[in-house]
ZAMARGU-4260 file (C-alpha; in steps of 0.2 Angstrom, whole numbers, plus 5000, padded with zeros to 4 digits):
<rodrens>
0) 5042/4978/5065 | 5045/4973/5048 | 5033/4962/5040 | 5040/4945/5047 | 5044/4955/5063
5) 5027/4959/5067 | 5021/4941/5063 | 5036/4935/5075 | 5031/4947/5089 | 5012/4941/5087
10) 5017/4923/5088 | 5029/4926/5103 | 5016/4936/5113 | 5002/4923/5110 | 5014/4910/5116
15) 5019/4919/5132 | 5000/4922/5135 | 4995/4904/5133 | 5009/4900/5145 | 5003/4912/5157
20) 4985/4904/5156 | 4993/4887/5159 | 5003/4894/5175 | 5020/4894/5166 | 5029/4910/5169
25) 5047/4918/5165 | 5058/4924/5179 | 5059/4942/5171 | 5049/4949/5157 | 5055/4965/5148
30) 5041/4972/5138 | 5044/4987/5128 | 5043/4997/5112 | 5034/5011/5103 | 5018/5001/5100
35) 5010/4996/5117 | 4998/4983/5112 | 5009/4967/5113 | 5019/4973/5129 | 5002/4977/5138
40) 4994/4960/5131 | 5008/4950/5140 | 5008/4961/5155 | 4989/4959/5157 | 4990/4940/5155
45) 5003/4939/5169 | 4993/4950/5180 | 4979/4940/5177 | 4985/4922/5180 | 5001/4923/5190
50) 4994/4926/5207 | 4976/4920/5213 | 4965/4934/5218 | 4964/4929/5237 | 4983/4930/5237
55) 4986/4946/5228 | 4986/4957/5243 | 5002/4948/5250 | 5011/4943/5235 | 5008/4955/5220
60) 5016/4971/5220 | 5012/4983/5206 | 5021/5000/5205 | 5026/5014/5193 | 5044/5019/5187
65) 5041/5037/5193 | 5038/5031/5210 | 5052/5018/5212 | 5071/5016/5209 | 5081/5001/5204
70) 5086/4997/5222 | 5067/4996/5228 | 5063/4985/5213 | 5078/4973/5216 | 5073/4973/5236
75) 5056/4969/5231 | 5060/4955/5219 | 5072/4947/5231 | 5058/4945/5245 | 5052/4927/5247
80) 5033/4925/5244 | 5022/4924/5259 | 5015/4906/5260 | 5014/4904/5243 | 5023/4896/5227
85) 5027/4913/5219 | 5027/4933/5220 | 5024/4944/5206 | 5033/4961/5205 | 5027/4973/5191
90) 5034/4989/5186 | 5023/4999/5175 | 5031/5014/5165 | 5047/5007/5168 | 5055/5019/5157
95) 5053/5033/5170 | 5063/5023/5183 | 5080/5029/5189 | 5094/5017/5187 | 5085/5004/5177
100) 5100/4997/5170 | 5105/4992/5188 | 5091/4978/5187 | 5104/4968/5176 | 5113/4964/5192
105) 5097/4956/5199 | 5094/4947/5182 | 5110/4937/5184 | 5103/4927/5197 | 5084/4930/5198
110) 5075/4922/5212 | 5065/4906/5206 | 5050/4912/5216 | 5049/4929/5209 | 5041/4934/5193
115) 5047/4953/5189 | 5039/4962/5174 | 5046/4978/5168 | 5034/4986/5157 | 5040/5001/5146
120) 5026/5012/5138 | 5033/5018/5122 | 5051/5017/5127 | 5066/5004/5126 | 5081/4999/5135
125) 5098/5000/5125 | 5101/4982/5117 | 5119/4985/5119 | 5119/4985/5137 | 5118/4973/5151
130) 5099/4973/5156 | 5093/4969/5139 | 5107/4955/5137 | 5103/4947/5154 | 5084/4946/5152
135) 5087/4938/5135 | 5097/4925/5144 | 5085/4921/5160 | 5069/4928/5153 | 5060/4935/5138
140) 5061/4952/5129 | 5046/4959/5119 | 5050/4973/5108 | 5036/4979/5099 | 5037/4992/5085
145) 5024/5003/5076 | 5018/4996/5060 | 5020/5004/5043 | 5004/5010/5035 | 5005/4996/5021
150) 5009/4983/5034 | 4992/4987/5044 | 4981/4976/5032 | 4991/4962/5035 | 4992/4963/5053
155) 4974/4964/5053 | 4971/4949/5043 | 4983/4940/5055 | 4974/4946/5070 | 4957/4941/5063
160) 4964/4923/5058 | 4970/4921/5075 | 4952/4923/5082 | 4946/4910/5069 | 4939/4924/5057
165) 4941/4928/5040 | 4940/4946/5033 | 4939/4953/5016 | 4953/4963/5008 | 4941/4978/5006
170) 4935/4976/5024 | 4953/4975/5030 | 4957/4991/5020 | 4943/5000/5027 | 4946/4995/5045
175) 4964/5000/5043 | 4958/5017/5037 | 4945/5020/5051 | 4956/5014/5066 | 4973/5019/5060
180) 4988/5013/5067 | 4981/5009/5085 | 4982/4990/5087 | 4972/4991/5102 | 4958/4999/5096
185) 4957/4987/5082 | 4955/4973/5096 | 4942/4984/5105 | 4931/4988/5089 | 4932/4969/5084
190) 4926/4965/5101 | 4912/4976/5098 | 4907/4971/5082 | 4907/4953/5085 | 4894/4956/5098
195) 4883/4964/5086 | 4886/4952/5072 | 4874/4935/5072 | 4882/4921/5082 | 4894/4909/5072
200) 4899/4923/5060 | 4916/4920/5053 | 4918/4930/5037 | 4919/4948/5039 | 4913/4960/5025
205) 4916/4979/5021 | 4897/4981/5025 | 4900/4974/5043 | 4915/4985/5046 | 4903/5000/5041
210) 4888/4995/5050 | 4897/4992/5067 | 4913/5003/5067 | 4904/5019/5059 | 4914/5021/5044
215) 4906/5024/5027 | 4915/5015/5013 | 4907/5028/5000 | 4916/5042/5008 | 4934/5034/5013
220) 4951/5037/5008 | 4950/5018/5002 | 4937/5023/4989 | 4945/5039/4985 | 4960/5030/4979
225) 4951/5019/4969 | 4941/5033/4960 | 4958/5042/4956 | 4964/5025/4949 | 4948/5025/4938
230) 4949/5043/4935 | 4932/5045/4940 | 4932/5064/4942 | 4915/5068/4949 | 4914/5055/4962
235) 4933/5058/4968 | 4930/5076/4970 | 4913/5072/4979 | 4924/5062/4991 | 4938/5073/4993
240) 4926/5087/4997 | 4916/5076/5010 | 4933/5070/5019 | 4941/5087/5020 | 4927/5095/5030
245) 4926/5082/5044 | 4930/5089/5060 | 4946/5076/5062 | 4951/5079/5044 | 4971/5080/5044
250) 4980/5083/5028 | 4995/5071/5031 | 4984/5055/5035 | 4978/5058/5017 | 4994/5062/5008
255) 5001/5047/5016 | 4989/5035/5010 | 4989/5043/4992 | 5008/5042/4992 | 5008/5024/4996
260) 4995/5022/4982 | 5004/5031/4969 | 5022/5025/4974 | 5016/5007/4970 | 5009/5014/4953
265) 5026/5020/4949 | 5035/5004/4953 | 5022/4995/4943 | 5023/5007/4928 | 5042/5005/4929
270) 5040/4987/4926 | 5030/4990/4910 | 5042/5002/4904 | 5057/4990/4906 | 5049/4975/4898
275) 5031/4974/4894 | 5018/4966/4904 | 5026/4959/4920 | 5024/4941/4926 | 5016/4937/4942
280) 5031/4937/4952 | 5037/4954/4947 | 5020/4962/4948 | 5020/4955/4966 | 5036/4963/4970
285) 5031/4980/4961 | 5015/4980/4972 | 5023/4974/4988 | 5010/4977/5002 | 4995/4976/4991
290) 4984/4962/4992 | 4982/4953/4975 | 4963/4956/4977 | 4968/4975/4972 | 4979/4970/4957
295) 4965/4973/4945 | 4963/4991/4951 | 4981/4994/4949 | 4980/4987/4931 | 4968/5001/4928
300) 4978/5014/4937 | 4994/5010/4927 | 4984/5014/4911 | 4977/5031/4917 | 4994/5035/4925
305) 5009/5029/4914 | 5026/5031/4922 | 5028/5050/4919 | 5010/5055/4926 | 5012/5043/4941
310) 5029/5052/4946 | 5021/5069/4944 | 5006/5062/4954 | 5019/5057/4967 | 5028/5075/4966
315) 5011/5083/4968 | 5008/5073/4984 | 5025/5076/4992 | 5021/5095/4988 | 5004/5096/4995
320) 5010/5087/5011 | 5023/5100/5014 | 5010/5114/5011 | 4997/5104/5022 | 5010/5105/5036
325) 5010/5125/5034 | 5026/5125/5022 | 5028/5136/5007 | 5012/5147/5009 | 5001/5133/5014
330) 4995/5141/5029 | 4987/5153/5017 | 4974/5140/5011 | 4962/5129/5022 | 4966/5110/5024
335) 4950/5107/5014 | 4955/5119/4999 | 4972/5111/4998 | 4964/5093/4998 | 4952/5097/4983
340) 4966/5106/4974 | 4977/5091/4976 | 4964/5079/4970 | 4960/5091/4955 | 4978/5092/4950
345) 4980/5073/4950 | 4964/5071/4940 | 4971/5083/4927 | 4987/5073/4924
</rodrens>
């Protein structure tokens, strides 16, 4: 999902969930994509609201793609409901189903009394083929892509806003770091956190994230990048050492965050070389994806890492990312040693 893409997907899925709560359903749902959060959100809403509990035994069929083929699904979808307004047919893991494209024939004239849901977990159908095109005409397609690292804080802000909450930029960055790219886990962790916060809380701080989700801001990648920006050598090395000895430490996760940070510094430094201090619009373009709350940090960083040094830092990060994956003799050093060595070299620039 591009930035506008995830906002559009979010709006579409929330609209579909609201429709389901109000008893409004599409004849066919094609729910797909590498990021399962939105497809599963819509599927769960349809399952919850489409058929009353007392009627599910007769008019709700839930199967898995590995257990059925297209003919079986079409036969089920063409069956009339038993003494009810509608029936529901849900195929989970539909990417494993043989002949899924054949369901396009059913979609040419879907039964008004059937709601058919095709849920693909981590898979897609070909947008050039008939099934995708037919579902677009008669039903709805949800295509959910994995967000990029830099998009996560923005998605978190949007998610919290949708729940009537405000989250501070540093809290958003900390949550993104602690949970990673798992949107469903963010939802779960947020639910847990809200149960522990005082009733009526609407503003979420970094302290709330620390206390309720179990990550220390003091020893986070978020804090490490800040220390590197300031060239705070003792603190940066202390954080790097702490992070690198954790059981779940993975060098690529750190180099990814560092690359994003220093790539922004490179773009910002390039503006300064081209034409002095940039205006607000050019600065925002150079720091695309960064919350304006962090602009002051980048002002400091670009003084400590002018263009040549910032580019050298990016080169180092790419080199250590490769070594962290076992390349160029990287297997001869521990992940912890590589991490501390990388941070030391960046600080020495």
